N, C-alpha and C positions, 0 to 999 in steps of 0.2 A: 504494500500500500504506500510505503514511503517513496519508492521509486516512481510509482504512478503520479504522485503529487509533485515529485521533482520534475517530471516532464511538464506538468501544468505550470509550475513555477518558472520554468525556462521558456515558456511561451509555446511549447509544442503540445497542443491540446488534442491533435489528431491521433497521436500514437496511443495514449491511454484509451481513447475512444475505440480505436481499432482492436486493441488487445481485449478490452472488455466485451466488445461485440463478438469477437471470435470465440472467446472462452466461455462467456456466460450464455450467449444465445445459441451458438452452434455446437458447443460441447456439453455444458452443464445441463441445459434444459432437456435435450434428448436422452442423455445418460441418466439423469435423475428419473425420468419417466421409465426408462428401460429397467433400471435396478428396482425402483419402487413398485412398479405395476407388473411388468413382464416377469421379472425374476422374483417377485414377491418378497422383497426386503423391507418394504414399507418405508417409514421415516428414516430408518437406519441407512438405507440405500441412498436417500437424498443427502444425508449428512456426510456420508463417505464421499459422494461426488462433490459436495461443496468443498471439503477439505482438499481433495485432489485438484479441483479447479483453482483454488487459491495458490496451491503450490506451483501448478503449471503457469499461472499468470505471473508469479514471482520470477520463475525461471525465464520466461519470455521477456519480462521487463529488464532483467539483468543483462540478457544477451543484447537486446536493443539499446540499452543504456550504454553498454561498453562499445558499441559501434560508433557512438558519438554524433549521430546525425542531428541530435537535439541542439548541439552547440552552434549550428549555423542558422537557427531560427532567429528572425528579427522580431524583437518585441516592440 
């Protein structure tokens, strides 16, 4: 979460939006449904996917942050 806000503070608001869209809407939502309903894990499946999504978002933010594209954004 800190890196996502670091992007925002540097003026790069598109990167956190893109990361959130990909992981929350395209990964977390379908996986939560799959684990909770199809695999019958219920709320436990949703919480497992939420933890996994946050970890994946952190890894993606670290990788993108280290690339340094946020440094060239004009505020």
